[in-house]
C-alpha positions in Angstrom: 15.8 -4.3 3.5 16.0 -5.5 -0.1 15.3 -9.0 -1.3 18.9 -10.2 -1.0 19.3 -8.7 2.5 16.0 -10.4 3.5 17.1 -13.8 2.3 20.5 -13.5 3.9 19.0 -12.3 7.2 16.6 -15.3 7.3 19.4 -17.7 6.4 21.5 -16.4 9.3 18.5 -17.2 11.6 18.2 -20.7 10.3 15.3 -20.1 7.9 16.8 -20.7 4.4 14.6 -19.9 1.4 14.5 -21.5 -2.0 14.2 -19.5 -5.2 10.5 -20.5 -5.4 9.9 -19.1 -1.9 11.6 -15.9 -2.8 9.4 -15.7 -5.9 6.3 -16.1 -3.6 7.4 -13.2 -1.5 8.0 -11.1 -4.6 4.6 -12.0 -5.9 3.1 -11.3 -2.4 4.5 -7.8 -2.5 3.2 -7.0 -6.0 -0.3 -8.3 -5.2 -0.3 -6.4 -1.9 0.6 -3.1 -3.5 -1.9 -3.6 -6.4 -4.8 -4.3 -4.1 -3.8 -1.6 -1.7 -4.6 1.0 -4.4 -8.2 -0.2 -4.2 -8.6 -0.9 -0.5 -6.7 0.1 2.6 -4.6 -3.0 3.6 -1.4 -1.3 4.8 0.2 2.1 5.1 3.5 0.5 4.3 4.0 0.1 0.6 7.6 1.0 -0.2 9.3 -2.3 -1.1 12.2 -2.3 1.3 9.8 -1.3 4.1 7.4 -4.2 3.3 10.3 -6.7 3.3 11.5 -5.5 6.7 8.4 -4.4 8.6 5.9 -7.0 7.2 7.8 -10.0 5.8 10.8 -10.2 8.0 9.0 -9.0 11.1 6.3 -11.7 10.6 8.9 -14.5 10.4 10.7 -13.5 13.6 8.3 -15.7 15.6 10.1 -18.7 14.1 13.4 -17.5 15.5 12.2 -18.2 19.0 9.4 -20.8 18.7 9.8 -24.1 17.0 7.6 -24.2 13.9 9.2 -27.2 12.3 6.3 -29.5 13.0 3.0 -29.6 11.0 1.2 -27.4 13.5 -2.4 -26.2 13.2 -2.2 -22.4 13.6 -4.9 -19.7 13.9 -4.1 -16.1 13.2 -6.5 -13.6 14.8 -6.9 -10.3 12.9 -4.2 -10.9 10.3 -5.3 -8.0 8.1 -3.2 -8.4 4.9 -1.9 -11.8 6.1 0.6 -10.9 8.7 2.2 -12.8 10.4 0.8 -16.1 9.3 1.2 -16.0 5.5 4.9 -15.1 5.5 5.3 -18.0 8.0 3.3 -20.3 5.7 5.6 -19.4 2.8 8.7 -20.2 4.9 7.1 -23.3 6.5 4.7 -24.8 4.0 3.8 -27.7 6.3 1.9 -25.3 8.6 -1.9 -25.5 8.5 -3.0 -21.9 8.7 -6.4 -20.5 9.6 -7.0 -16.7 9.5 -10.0 -15.0 11.0 -10.7 -11.3 10.3 -13.7 -9.1 10.9 -13.5 -7.3 7.5 -14.8 -9.2 4.6 -12.7 -7.2 2.1 -9.6 -8.5 3.7 -10.8 -12.1 3.4 -11.5 -11.4 -0.3 -7.9 -10.2 -0.7 -6.5 -13.2 1.3 -8.4 -15.7 -0.9 -7.1 -14.1 -4.0 -3.6 -13.9 -2.6 -3.6 -17.6 -1.6 -4.8 -18.6 -5.0 -2.1 -16.5 -6.8 0.7 -17.9 -4.5 -0.7 -21.4 -4.8 -0.8 -21.8 -1.0 -2.3 -25.1 0.2 -3.5 -25.7 3.7 -4.9 -22.2 4.4 -8.4 -21.2 5.4 -9.9 -17.8 5.8 -13.0 -16.8 7.9 -14.9 -13.6 8.0 -16.0 -13.4 11.6 -15.6 -11.5 14.9 -12.9 -13.3 16.9 -15.3 -13.4 19.9 -17.9 -15.3 17.9 -15.4 -17.5 16.1 -13.9 -18.8 19.3 -17.3 -20.0 20.5 -17.8 -22.3 17.5 -17.3 -25.9 18.3 -15.2 -26.6 15.2 -12.7 -24.0 16.2 -12.7 -23.7 20.0 -9.6 -25.3 21.6 -8.7 -26.9 18.3 -5.4 -25.2 17.5 -1.8 -26.0 18.4 -1.1 -22.3 18.4 -2.8 -18.9 18.1 -0.7 -16.1 16.8 -1.4 -12.4 16.5 0.6 -9.3 15.6 -0.1 -5.9 17.1 -3.9 -6.3 17.0 -4.9 -5.3 20.5 -3.5 -4.9 24.0 -2.4 -8.2 25.5 -5.2 -8.7 28.1 -7.7 -8.2 25.3 -5.8 -10.3 22.8 -5.6 -13.1 25.3 -9.3 -13.4 25.6 -9.6 -13.6 21.8 -6.8 -16.1 21.3 -6.5 -18.4 24.3 -10.0 -20.0 23.8 -8.9 -21.2 20.4 -5.8 -23.0 21.7 -6.0 -26.6 22.8 -4.6 -27.7 26.2 -0.9 -28.0 25.8 -0.8 -25.5 23.0 0.5 -21.9 23.0 -0.5 -18.4 22.3 2.2 -16.3 20.6 1.7 -12.5 20.8 4.0 -10.3 18.6 4.4 -6.9 20.1 6.3 -3.6 19.6 7.4 -1.1 22.3 5.3 -1.3 25.4 5.1 -5.0 25.7 6.5 -5.1 29.2 3.7 -2.9 30.5 1.1 -5.0 28.7 2.5 -8.1 30.2 2.2 -6.7 33.7 -1.5 -6.1 33.0 -2.2 -9.6 31.8 -1.7 -11.8 34.9 -5.5 -11.9 35.5 -6.4 -12.6 31.9 -3.9 -15.5 31.6 -5.1 -17.1 34.9 -8.9 -16.7 34.1 -8.4 -18.1 30.5 -6.3 -21.1 31.4 -3.0 -19.8 30.3 0.4 -19.4 31.9 3.1 -17.0 30.8 6.3 -18.8 29.7 8.6 -16.6 27.7 9.2 -13.0 26.6 11.8 -12.6 23.8 13.0 -9.1 23.2 14.9 -8.0 20.1 15.3 -5.2 17.5 14.4 -5.2 13.9 17.6 -5.0 11.8 18.5 -1.7 10.1 16.0 0.5 11.9 16.5 -1.0 15.4 12.9 -0.7 16.4 11.9 -2.6 19.5 10.0 -5.9 19.2 8.8 -8.5 21.7 7.4 -12.0 21.3 5.3 -13.2 24.3 4.5 -16.9 24.6 1.7 -18.1 26.8 1.1 -21.9 27.3 -2.4 -23.2 27.6 -2.5 -25.2 30.8 -6.2 -25.9 31.2 -9.5 -25.5 29.3 -11.0 -22.0 29.0 -14.3 -21.5 30.8 -17.3 -21.3 28.5 -17.8 -17.8 29.8 -15.0 -16.6 27.5 -14.7 -14.9 25.2 -17.5 -12.6 26.2 -19.8 -11.0 23.5 -18.3 -9.0 20.7 -16.8 -5.7 21.8 -16.8 -6.5 25.6 -13.2 -7.7 25.8 -12.0 -4.3 24.5 -14.3 -2.3 26.6 -13.9 -4.3 29.8 -10.5 -6.0 29.6 -9.6 -8.7 32.1 -7.2 -6.6 34.2 
């Protein structure tokens, strides 16, 4: 997917981009490739692949969920900034917080945000399990979003404690999402969430499978969760 195809594809989905936003994506790509030579941020570096599998793929959440309001969003395990920073470029009014366990990624994200002149972004070097126990973050977000970080029962324990009652958890998944969803009933119930939607689609051009799973936060999460670092992955709520 080249830049023109990217812009046209988003336009068709109701996400028009200005020339300035297109320049931000171009700058994002150049910075990503440059830093990737010094640290492992992504295995995908070919330009058309980045525009399709990172930039376009990240923005697909906005095709199904309304992001037009000034929402406070937390992205758990964003790595090189996906999906929240492409969403931030498209929807500048979003207030974006990213938490990642690797400090080198946080260093990259701070440099990237500065270069792109992104306002209303915050980056935290922390384990998600510890981050979600901090008063200033626990149940403070309108939405938590995460892209292909862990299986859904595990990801739910990391994300739902951050979402305020009435908010939502948006999980962006590839093939296998249906099976993960079947394994997540207990996690949703224990953590105060309720499954609402599963949107299935294919990425253009390569036709790879994608799913977006939306879980609404119906009640507060017990103080028991998330459990200590590493436990959700070793003993998922299944």
